[in-house]
C-alpha positions as CSV (number, residue, x, y, z in Angstrom):
1,M,105.8,28.7,-10.5
2,G,105.8,31.6,-8.1
3,I,103.0,33.0,-6.0
4,Q,102.1,35.7,-8.6
5,A,102.0,33.3,-11.5
6,W,99.8,30.8,-9.5
7,T,97.5,33.7,-8.5
8,Y,97.1,34.9,-12.1
9,A,96.3,31.3,-13.2
10,I,93.8,30.4,-10.5
11,V,92.1,33.9,-10.4
12,A,91.8,33.9,-14.2
13,A,90.3,30.3,-14.2
14,T,87.7,31.2,-11.5
15,F,86.8,34.5,-13.2
16,A,86.3,32.6,-16.5
17,L,84.0,30.2,-14.6
18,Y,81.9,33.0,-13.1
19,I,81.5,34.8,-16.4
20,G,80.6,31.5,-18.2
21,I,77.9,30.8,-15.6
22,S,76.5,34.3,-16.0
23,I,76.3,33.9,-19.8
24,W,74.6,30.5,-19.4
25,S,72.1,31.8,-16.9
26,R,71.3,35.2,-18.4
27,V,67.8,36.4,-17.9
28,R,65.2,38.1,-20.0
29,T,62.4,38.7,-17.5
30,T,62.1,40.8,-14.3
31,Q,61.2,37.8,-12.3
32,G,64.4,36.1,-13.4
33,F,66.4,39.2,-12.7
34,Y,65.0,39.9,-9.2
35,V,64.3,36.4,-7.8
36,A,65.7,33.9,-10.3
37,G,62.3,32.9,-11.4
38,Q,61.6,31.5,-7.9
39,G,62.8,28.1,-9.0
40,V,66.2,27.6,-7.2
41,P,66.5,24.3,-5.3
42,A,66.9,24.6,-1.5
43,L,70.3,23.0,-1.5
44,A,71.7,25.3,-4.2
45,N,70.0,28.3,-2.6
46,G,71.6,27.4,0.8
47,M,75.0,27.2,-0.8
48,A,74.4,30.5,-2.6
49,T,73.2,32.1,0.6
50,G,76.3,30.9,2.3
51,A,78.5,32.6,-0.3
52,D,76.3,35.7,-0.2
53,W,76.7,35.7,3.6
54,M,80.4,34.9,3.9
55,S,81.7,38.1,2.6
56,A,85.1,39.6,2.7
57,A,84.5,40.3,6.3
58,S,84.0,36.6,7.1
59,F,86.7,35.3,4.8
60,L,89.4,38.0,5.2
61,S,88.7,40.0,8.3
62,M,87.0,37.9,10.9
63,A,89.9,35.6,11.7
64,G,92.1,38.7,11.7
65,L,89.8,40.3,14.3
66,V,89.9,37.2,16.5
67,S,93.6,37.0,16.0
68,F,94.2,40.5,17.3
69,M,91.3,40.8,19.7
70,G,91.1,37.3,21.2
71,Y,88.0,36.8,23.2
72,D,86.5,40.1,22.1
73,G,86.5,38.9,18.5
74,V,84.1,36.1,19.3
75,V,81.3,38.6,19.2
76,Y,81.5,38.5,15.4
77,L,81.2,34.7,15.4
78,L,78.3,34.7,17.7
79,G,76.4,37.6,16.2
80,W,76.8,36.6,12.5
81,T,75.7,33.0,13.1
82,G,73.1,33.6,15.7
83,G,71.3,36.0,13.5
84,Y,70.6,33.3,11.0
85,V,68.5,31.4,13.6
86,L,66.4,34.6,14.1
87,L,66.1,34.9,10.3
88,A,65.0,31.3,9.9
89,L,62.5,31.4,12.7
90,L,61.0,34.9,12.5
91,L,61.2,36.1,9.0
92,A,62.3,33.9,6.1
93,P,59.3,31.6,5.7
94,Y,56.7,34.4,6.2
95,L,58.3,36.8,3.8
96,R,58.6,34.0,1.2
97,K,54.9,33.1,1.6
98,Y,54.1,36.8,1.0
99,G,55.6,36.2,-2.4
100,K,56.8,39.5,-3.7
101,F,60.2,40.6,-5.0
102,T,61.8,42.9,-2.4
103,V,61.8,43.9,1.3
104,P,60.6,47.5,0.5
105,E,57.7,46.0,-1.4
106,F,56.6,44.0,1.7
107,V,57.0,47.2,3.8
108,G,55.0,49.3,1.4
109,D,52.1,46.7,1.1
110,R,52.1,45.7,4.8
111,Y,52.0,49.3,6.0
112,Y,49.7,50.4,3.1
113,S,51.9,53.4,2.2
114,Q,54.1,54.5,-0.6
115,L,56.0,56.7,1.8
116,A,56.8,53.7,3.9
117,R,58.1,52.0,0.8
118,I,60.3,55.0,-0.1
119,V,61.7,55.1,3.4
120,A,62.5,51.4,3.2
121,V,64.2,51.9,-0.2
122,V,66.4,54.7,1.3
123,C,67.3,52.4,4.2
124,A,68.0,49.5,1.9
125,I,70.3,51.6,-0.3
126,F,72.1,53.1,2.7
127,V,72.7,49.8,4.4
128,S,73.8,48.1,1.1
129,F,76.3,50.8,0.1
130,T,77.8,50.7,3.6
131,Y,78.1,46.9,3.4
132,V,79.5,46.9,-0.2
133,A,82.2,49.4,0.8
134,G,83.8,46.6,2.9
135,Q,83.6,44.1,0.0
136,M,85.3,46.3,-2.5
137,R,88.0,47.2,0.1
138,G,88.6,43.4,0.4
139,V,89.0,43.0,-3.3
140,G,91.5,45.8,-3.4
141,V,93.5,44.3,-0.6
142,V,93.8,40.9,-2.4
143,F,94.7,42.4,-5.7
144,S,97.2,44.9,-4.2
145,R,99.3,42.0,-2.7
146,F,99.0,39.2,-5.1
147,L,98.8,41.0,-8.4
148,E,101.1,43.8,-7.2
149,V,98.8,46.6,-8.2
150,E,97.5,49.6,-6.2
151,I,94.4,49.0,-4.0
152,E,92.5,51.4,-6.2
153,T,93.3,49.4,-9.3
154,G,92.2,46.2,-7.6
155,V,88.9,47.8,-6.7
156,F,88.4,48.8,-10.4
157,I,89.0,45.2,-11.5
158,G,86.5,44.0,-9.0
159,V,84.0,46.6,-10.1
160,G,84.3,45.4,-13.7
161,M,83.9,41.8,-12.8
162,V,80.8,42.4,-10.7
163,F,79.3,44.7,-13.4
164,V,79.4,41.8,-15.9
165,Y,77.6,39.1,-14.0
166,A,75.3,41.3,-11.9
167,T,73.9,43.2,-14.9
168,L,73.8,40.2,-17.3
169,G,72.4,37.4,-15.2
170,G,70.5,39.2,-12.4
171,M,69.6,37.1,-9.4
172,R,69.6,33.9,-11.5
173,G,73.2,34.5,-12.7
174,I,74.3,35.7,-9.3
175,T,72.8,32.6,-7.6
176,Y,74.5,30.0,-9.6
177,T,77.7,32.1,-9.7
178,Q,77.6,32.2,-5.9
179,V,77.3,28.4,-5.8
180,A,80.6,28.2,-7.7
181,Q,82.1,30.9,-5.5
182,Y,81.1,29.1,-2.3
183,C,83.0,26.0,-3.5
184,V,86.0,28.1,-4.3
185,L,86.1,30.0,-1.0
186,I,85.4,27.1,1.3
187,V,88.1,25.0,-0.3
188,A,90.5,27.9,-0.2
189,Y,89.8,28.4,3.5
190,L,90.0,24.8,4.6
191,I,93.1,23.6,2.8
192,P,95.6,26.0,4.5
193,A,93.7,25.6,7.8
194,V,94.1,21.8,7.7
195,A,97.8,22.1,6.6
196,I,98.7,24.6,9.3
197,S,96.8,22.6,12.0
198,M,98.8,19.4,11.0
199,K,102.0,21.3,11.0
200,M,101.5,23.0,14.4
201,T,99.5,20.4,16.4
202,G,99.5,17.2,14.4
203,Q,95.7,17.4,14.1
204,S,94.2,17.3,10.6
205,I,90.9,18.9,11.8
206,P,91.5,22.6,12.7
207,Q,88.7,22.6,15.2
208,L,90.5,19.9,17.2
209,G,93.9,21.5,16.7
210,F,92.5,24.7,18.3
211,G,92.3,22.7,21.6
212,S,95.4,20.7,21.2
213,E,99.1,21.0,22.2
214,L,101.7,22.5,20.0
215,T,104.2,20.0,18.6
216,Q,106.9,22.5,17.6
217,G,108.6,25.7,18.6
218,P,109.5,27.1,22.1
219,Y,106.0,26.2,23.4
220,A,105.9,22.6,22.2
221,G,103.9,20.5,24.6
222,T,101.8,23.5,25.7
223,F,98.1,23.9,24.7
224,L,97.7,26.4,21.9
225,L,95.6,28.9,23.8
226,E,97.8,28.6,26.9
227,A,100.8,29.4,24.7
228,I,99.1,32.5,23.3
229,D,98.2,33.7,26.8
230,Q,101.8,33.3,27.9
231,I,103.1,35.1,24.8
232,H,100.7,38.0,25.6
233,R,101.8,38.1,29.2
234,D,105.4,38.2,28.2
235,L,104.7,41.2,25.9
236,G,102.6,43.0,28.4
237,L,99.4,42.5,26.5
238,P,95.9,41.5,27.8
239,E,95.5,37.8,27.8
240,Y,94.2,36.4,24.5
241,T,91.4,34.4,26.3
242,G,90.7,37.2,28.9
243,A,87.2,38.6,29.1
244,F,86.2,42.1,30.2
245,V,89.7,43.0,31.3
246,A,91.6,46.2,30.9
247,G,92.3,46.9,27.3
248,K,89.3,44.9,26.0
249,R,85.6,45.5,25.5
250,T,83.3,45.9,28.4
251,M,80.5,43.4,29.0
252,V,77.9,46.0,28.0
253,D,79.7,46.6,24.7
254,V,80.2,42.9,24.0
255,V,76.4,42.3,24.5
256,A,75.5,45.3,22.4
257,V,77.7,44.4,19.5
258,T,76.5,40.7,19.5
259,V,72.9,41.8,19.5
260,A,73.4,44.4,16.8
261,L,75.1,41.7,14.6
262,M,72.4,39.1,15.3
263,V,69.4,41.3,14.6
264,G,71.2,43.0,11.7
265,T,71.6,39.6,10.1
266,A,67.9,39.1,10.2
267,G,67.3,42.5,8.8
268,L,69.8,42.6,5.9
269,P,67.9,43.0,2.6
270,H,70.4,41.1,0.5
271,V,70.1,38.1,2.8
272,I,66.3,38.2,3.0
273,I,65.9,38.4,-0.7
274,R,67.6,35.0,-1.1
275,F,64.5,33.4,0.4
276,Y,62.3,34.8,-2.3
277,T,64.2,32.6,-4.9
278,V,62.6,29.3,-3.8
279,R,59.1,28.1,-4.6
280,T,57.6,27.6,-1.1
281,A,57.9,28.7,2.5
282,R,58.9,25.2,3.4
283,L,61.9,25.4,1.0
284,A,62.8,28.7,2.5
285,R,63.2,27.0,5.9
286,W,65.3,24.3,4.2
287,S,67.4,26.9,2.5
288,A,68.2,28.5,6.0
289,F,69.2,25.0,7.3
290,W,71.6,24.4,4.4
291,A,73.0,27.9,4.6
292,L,73.7,27.4,8.3
293,S,75.4,24.1,7.6
294,F,77.6,25.6,4.9
295,I,78.4,28.7,6.9
296,A,79.4,26.5,9.9
297,L,82.3,25.0,8.0
298,L,84.1,28.3,7.8
299,Y,82.9,29.9,11.1
300,T,84.0,26.9,13.2
301,T,87.4,27.0,11.5
302,A,88.0,30.7,11.9
303,P,89.0,30.7,15.6
304,A,91.6,28.0,14.9
305,V,93.0,30.0,11.9
306,A,93.2,33.1,14.1
307,A,95.1,31.4,16.9
308,F,97.5,29.7,14.5
309,A,98.2,33.0,12.8
310,R,98.7,34.8,16.2
311,V,101.4,32.3,17.3
312,N,103.1,32.2,13.9
313,L,103.1,36.0,13.4
314,I,104.6,36.9,16.8
315,Q,107.2,34.1,16.8
316,T,108.3,35.0,13.3
317,L,108.6,38.8,13.8
318,H,109.2,39.6,17.5
319,E,112.8,40.6,18.3
320,R,113.8,39.8,14.7
321,P,116.3,42.1,13.0
322,Y,114.5,44.2,10.4
323,E,117.2,43.3,7.8
324,E,116.3,39.6,8.3
325,V,112.5,39.7,7.8
326,P,111.1,37.0,5.5
327,E,110.1,37.7,1.9
328,W,106.4,37.7,2.7
329,F,106.9,40.7,5.0
330,R,108.6,42.7,2.3
331,S,105.8,41.9,-0.2
332,W,103.1,43.0,2.2
333,E,105.2,46.1,3.3
334,A,105.2,47.2,-0.4
335,T,101.4,47.4,-0.2
336,G,101.4,49.7,2.9
337,L,99.4,47.2,4.9
338,I,102.4,46.3,7.1
339,R,104.6,49.1,8.4
340,F,107.7,49.0,10.7
341,T,108.8,52.0,12.7
342,D,112.1,51.6,14.6
343,R,111.2,53.7,17.6
344,N,114.1,52.8,19.8
345,G,116.7,52.6,17.0
346,D,117.9,49.1,17.7
347,G,117.0,47.7,14.3
348,R,114.8,45.0,15.8
349,I,111.1,44.5,15.6
350,Q,109.4,44.8,19.0
351,Y,105.8,43.4,18.7
352,G,103.3,45.3,20.9
353,E,100.0,47.1,20.7
354,D,100.7,50.1,23.0
355,P,100.3,53.1,20.5
356,K,103.2,55.0,22.2
357,H,105.7,52.2,21.7
358,R,104.2,50.3,18.8
359,E,106.8,49.5,16.1
360,L,104.7,47.2,13.9
361,E,101.4,48.3,12.2
362,I,99.5,45.4,10.7
363,D,96.2,45.7,8.8
364,R,93.9,43.2,10.3
365,D,92.5,42.3,6.9
366,I,95.7,40.6,5.7
367,I,95.9,37.9,8.4
368,V,94.1,35.1,6.5
369,L,95.9,36.0,3.2
370,A,99.3,36.2,4.8
371,N,98.8,33.1,7.1
372,P,99.8,30.5,4.4
373,E,103.0,32.5,3.6
374,I,103.9,32.9,7.3
375,A,103.5,29.1,7.7
376,R,105.6,28.5,4.5
377,L,102.9,26.6,2.6
378,P,103.3,26.0,-1.2
379,A,102.8,28.9,-3.6
380,W,99.6,27.3,-5.1
381,V,97.9,27.3,-1.6
382,V,98.7,31.0,-1.2
383,A,97.2,31.7,-4.6
384,L,94.1,29.6,-3.8
385,V,93.5,31.7,-0.7
386,A,93.7,34.8,-2.8
387,A,91.1,33.4,-5.2
388,G,88.9,32.5,-2.2
389,G,89.1,36.0,-0.8
390,L,88.0,37.4,-4.2
391,A,85.1,34.9,-4.4
392,A,83.9,35.9,-0.9
393,A,84.0,39.6,-1.6
394,L,82.5,39.4,-5.1
395,S,79.7,37.1,-4.2
396,T,78.4,39.4,-1.5
397,A,79.0,42.5,-3.5
398,A,76.8,41.1,-6.3
399,G,74.0,40.4,-3.9
400,L,74.1,43.8,-2.4
401,L,74.2,45.5,-5.8
402,L,71.1,43.6,-6.9
403,V,69.3,44.9,-3.8
404,I,70.2,48.4,-4.7
405,S,69.2,47.8,-8.4
406,S,65.8,46.3,-7.5
407,S,65.1,49.0,-4.9
408,V,65.6,51.7,-7.6
409,S,64.0,50.0,-10.5
410,H,61.1,48.1,-8.9
411,D,60.3,50.0,-5.7
412,L,60.9,53.5,-6.9
413,V,60.7,53.9,-10.7
414,K,58.0,51.3,-11.4
415,S,56.0,51.4,-8.2
416,V,56.1,55.1,-7.4
417,F,57.1,57.2,-10.4
418,H,56.1,55.2,-13.5
419,Q,53.5,52.6,-12.6
420,G,52.6,51.7,-16.2
421,M,56.2,50.7,-17.1
422,T,56.5,47.7,-19.4
423,E,58.6,44.6,-18.2
424,D,61.2,45.2,-20.8
425,R,61.7,48.8,-19.8
426,E,61.8,47.8,-16.1
427,L,64.5,45.2,-16.9
428,L,66.6,47.9,-18.7
429,V,66.2,50.3,-15.7
430,A,67.3,47.5,-13.4
431,R,70.4,46.8,-15.4
432,V,71.3,50.5,-15.6
433,S,70.7,50.9,-11.9
434,A,73.0,47.9,-11.2
435,G,75.7,49.4,-13.3
436,A,75.5,52.8,-11.6
437,A,75.5,51.1,-8.2
438,V,78.7,49.3,-9.1
439,V,80.4,52.5,-9.9
440,V,79.4,54.1,-6.6
441,A,80.4,50.9,-4.8
442,G,83.8,51.2,-6.3
443,Y,84.2,54.7,-4.8
444,F,83.3,53.6,-1.4
445,G,85.7,50.7,-1.7
446,I,88.5,53.1,-2.3
447,H,87.4,55.4,0.6
448,P,85.9,53.0,3.2
449,P,85.2,54.3,6.8
450,D,87.2,51.6,8.5
451,Y,88.8,48.1,8.0
452,V,86.5,45.5,6.3
453,A,84.9,43.8,9.3
454,A,84.2,47.1,11.1
455,T,82.7,48.6,8.0
456,V,80.4,45.6,7.7
457,A,79.5,45.8,11.4
458,F,78.3,49.3,10.7
459,A,76.0,48.0,8.0
460,F,74.6,45.3,10.3
461,G,73.9,48.0,13.0
462,L,72.1,50.1,10.4
463,A,70.0,47.1,9.3
464,A,69.2,46.2,12.9
465,A,68.0,49.7,13.6
466,S,65.9,50.1,10.4
467,F,64.5,46.9,9.1
468,F,64.3,44.3,11.9
469,P,61.6,45.9,14.1
470,V,59.3,46.8,11.2
471,L,59.6,43.4,9.6
472,V,59.0,41.4,12.8
473,L,56.2,43.6,13.9
474,G,54.8,43.5,10.4
475,V,54.6,39.8,10.5
476,F,53.5,39.2,14.1
477,S,51.4,42.3,15.0
478,K,48.2,43.4,13.3
479,R,48.1,46.7,15.2
480,V,51.2,48.4,13.9
481,T,50.4,51.3,11.6
482,R,52.1,53.0,8.7
483,E,52.8,56.1,10.8
484,G,54.5,53.9,13.5
485,A,56.6,52.0,11.0
486,I,57.7,55.2,9.1
487,S,58.6,57.0,12.4
488,G,60.4,53.9,13.8
489,M,62.6,53.4,10.7
490,I,63.5,57.1,10.5
491,A,64.3,57.3,14.3
492,G,66.3,54.0,14.3
493,I,68.5,54.5,11.3
494,G,68.8,58.3,11.9
495,F,70.1,57.8,15.4
496,T,72.5,54.9,14.5
497,A,73.9,56.7,11.4
498,A,74.5,59.9,13.3
499,Y,76.3,58.0,16.1
500,I,78.6,56.2,13.6
501,V,79.3,59.4,11.7
502,W,80.0,61.4,14.9
503,F,82.6,58.9,16.3
504,K,84.0,57.1,13.2
505,I,83.8,59.5,10.3
506,L,84.2,62.8,12.1
507,G,86.3,61.3,14.9
508,R,84.6,63.4,17.6
509,G,85.4,61.7,21.0
510,G,86.7,58.3,22.0
511,P,85.5,55.4,24.2
512,G,85.1,57.6,27.2
513,D,82.4,59.5,25.3
514,W,80.4,56.5,24.1
515,L,76.7,56.3,25.1
516,F,76.5,53.6,27.9
517,G,80.0,52.6,26.9
518,I,78.7,51.1,23.6
519,S,81.0,51.3,20.6
520,P,79.8,52.5,17.1
521,E,79.9,48.8,16.0
522,G,77.2,47.9,18.7
523,I,75.1,51.1,18.7
524,G,72.7,49.4,16.3
525,S,71.2,47.5,19.2
526,V,70.2,50.8,20.8
527,G,68.9,52.0,17.5
528,M,66.8,48.8,17.2
529,L,65.3,49.3,20.7
530,L,64.5,53.0,19.8
531,N,62.8,51.8,16.6
532,F,60.6,49.3,18.5
533,V,59.6,51.9,21.1
534,V,58.8,54.6,18.6
535,T,56.9,52.2,16.3
536,V,54.8,50.8,19.0
537,A,54.1,54.2,20.7
538,V,53.1,56.0,17.5
539,S,51.0,53.0,16.4
540,A,49.1,53.1,19.7
541,C,48.3,56.8,19.0
542,T,47.1,56.3,15.4
543,K,44.2,54.6,13.6
544,A,44.5,50.8,13.3
545,P,45.4,49.4,9.9
546,P,42.6,48.6,7.4
547,A,40.9,45.2,7.7
548,E,42.5,43.9,4.5
549,V,46.0,44.6,5.9
550,Q,45.1,42.8,9.1
551,S,43.8,39.8,7.1
552,L,47.1,39.8,5.2
553,V,49.1,39.6,8.4
554,E,47.0,36.6,9.5
555,E,47.3,34.9,6.2
556,I,51.1,34.9,5.9
557,R,51.4,33.3,9.3
558,L,49.1,30.4,8.5
559,P,50.7,27.1,7.4
560,S,50.5,26.5,3.6
561,R,48.1,23.8,2.6
């Protein structure tokens, strides 16, 4: 069987599994739709959280970023894992003890204001749609290569899939589907990583292969990272392991991006809502522990995958006659995600990253998918990686769409506009909202603002600038007022969104025009600080919260009896 046949078989089998789980776990109550009846075991919730968290950006794009950026790409590893520590320590157990359905509901009650709830709903929808654009783009990339369809067609297939199990099963269906998706994506990630590590370094554990000597090729006997640095020097590129050198991020930008990703993690509504699905605050902490453990399997493997791909890619293509490129190159070229321009007319591929002389354009999102083909692994392994990429993208997309659905149905329609709504009517509105959100998500997947990981980084920056300050202050400060929280959220997300739109969407200016030298991916850290300052300052100038609100703040921090 060829790659396409294997892909059809494995993807069809996994899709059938996901739909079967959705039918088995379909819900008939709003509590089941929003928080899975709050009866999910901590281990299963940790696995589902891992799948929810390890999106297309983690599975498809992160290793690609590290492969192309070297040291600079580590900010994504540090930010996306460190944020879970903040979430486990500062927010998860307290929000679970609070015991409601959504983040906007907590904001509305803590800040005793329907306006605060509405602002939180707008922020949640804005953040979630930005994030889901990256996931749908990832689905389109996978389908375009392995099923040989247009990226737009791939996005439509993904939209239909998510529509089925997000609207049918709600959070309960999504949770147990995500458990299955985690198993698929982690197996799909580790098998080729182990095989390539064995092939290149003789080490069966990729993390050890990352620090080992190469056993084949022109750099045999040289440590992997030393070989990449030498390859870069020969090509006139910044060293792979070099930090804060010409052609790479500045120290200020590295810190800013890392902070934005960390606090953005702790402020993402679709991650926080996962901790509402367990019975107690203690189980919420255990869920965070298991989630970190499951996430670590992929995140500690990603740098090795990136380094292996870097060596294989350059050695395979550099100075190779275009007429002799391997079959995988032709397949990816047909999708438009690899492009060769013979600038000097010699018929050979010169690998370099100087825009004036660059002959090879490679989309960073394809590195993980192409890596098994570059390394000449069996067709079934290539197809398994495709299924893993789909699992990663679809699992996160479903969680994000549920946040959008619950924000519209529970926090807007029922809590603001139609407070007497019956549970059956609310469930219907939730499903309709989820369906509409899927359609909008498909549009953003076809027209994303950037490659997958960058688009996701924007979402983290927006979450950092909007939710993190008001959630942390809402738990640990009795003095913060509704006026402060509303002003802080608007200032934080408004500033961050305007900065991203100005530089990324409108393309006005380049790195020389960035504020303090901070890129759009890292500007959320400044937006977060602005949110904190505005919230505290306005709260100091306004009347203190009512006594019952201050008692609520004290209560959610007390250990459960």
